[in-house]
N, C-alpha and C positions, 0 to 999 in steps of 0.2 A: 268967226260960226261954225258951228260942226253942220251934221247934216241934220234936214225935218224929221222927224218918225212921228205916224200918226200913231198914236196909244189908244188902246182901251180900256176906257178908267172903268175896274168894277171894286165893289167894297167886301171886304172879309173881317168882321170883327172890329169895327169904327176906324179900320185905315183904310188906305186907299191905295190900289196896285194899280200897274200899267202892262199889257203884252201890246208887242208892236204889234197893227191891225193884218201887216202880211200872215203872220203865224197865226192870226183865227179866221178858221172859216164860216163859224153864223155862232149865233148866239141862242140859247133855245129856252124855254120855260120848262119849270121842273115836269117830269115825264113819269112813266114808272117804268122801276128800274131790277132788272133781273139780277138777284142777287150768284154771285161765283164764289164755289167753296174754297176754303186753301187760301185765300187770297189774305193780305193783313187788311186791318179794319179799315183803314182810310179810303182803299179801294171797293165801291158801293157795289161795284155788281158792272151790267154793259146793259146799252140802250141800242134799240133797234134803230138808226137815224135814216129814215130812205132808202131802206134795202144793206145800209150798214153797219157792222156791228162793230160800237166803241165802247172802249172799257170809261168807266165813268169814277174820277178820283174828289172826294170830299177835300177842299184843301185844308179847310181849317183840318179836320182829321192827317193831314199831312203833315200839316206846321206844326201837329201838336196841342192844335188850338182848342177851347170845347167847342162841341159841335152840338149846331143847334137844326130843332124843328124848322123848312123850308115851311117859308111863308111865299104870298102872293109876289112879292118880289125877288125869291131865289131863282137862280139862273142858270144854266147849265153853258157856259162857255168853249165849244169844239176850237181846240186849237190844234194843230198838226206840227211835228218836231220829232224828229230823231226816224225820221219815216215812218213815222204811227199819227192816225190820228186819235185823241183823248180829250174825255168830257173833263170839263172842272168843275163843279159846286162851289156857286158863291152868293156872298148873301144877297147882290143886285149889280146888276151891270150897267150904266147909266149914261158912259158919258165917252165920245170920241175928242180926243185933244190932237193939237200940234207939239210937238216938244224940241226942242235944240239937242240934240247929241252932247253938246257940252255941258249942260244945266247937268245931267247928271253924275253926281259924286259917288266917289267908292260906297258899301255900306261901309256899315259899322256894323260888329261882331255881333249884335243881335239887336233887331229891327221888331216890335213889337211883340219879342217873343219867339222869332224866329232868326233862325241862324241862319248867317250871310251867306252859305255857300246855294242858298233855296234865290237869293236877291243879286241884281244885277248891278244893283245903285238904287240912288237915292235921289230923288229931283224936287227942288224946291219950284213949284209953279206960283203960290200967292205968299206973301207977309208970312201967313199962318197954315198954308197947306201943302204935305208934303206926300209927294205920289213914290209908292216904292215898287223900283220895276223888279220884274221875274225873272231869274236866269232857268229860261224854259228845261234846257238840259238837264241841270241838278232836279228839278223838280219834278222833270218825265226819267229820273235816273233808272236805266236798264236793269239793272241788277235787282231792282224795287220791285220793278213791275213785270220783269220776263214770266212771272207765272203764268198773268193774262194772255200773253202770248200763246205761251203753249196751250193753252185750250178753243185758240181758234182754229190749230192745227186737224 
């Protein structure tokens, strides 16, 4: 048996993804996002979350998936990694599960159209239910997001 991981499950384009609970600060409903000029299209802007300015990334755009209009299920998952807090726009965030780390297999080259470098692995939950674990360090690749940090100075 590997270690038990608590994982927040969220939906994105008909797939289920997971992020370890300890990396998630909060899950918020959609809120007004202030656009930031000269940033990649997947960076939607910033939100003011209880006095802290947090950059917001549309994960669909980040992964090259078709972006959609927010619905009442759309959430912003605020994660902390690489000494920064970032919000991910996801289609829905609706579950917390326990996962054995041994259940996470290496990701194939592409899962649901997403490059493997963004993925930590894939876990089989039930017979026909896969959970795609994100590699936050790569999703939050500093080189691609560095423009936002320059704006905060």
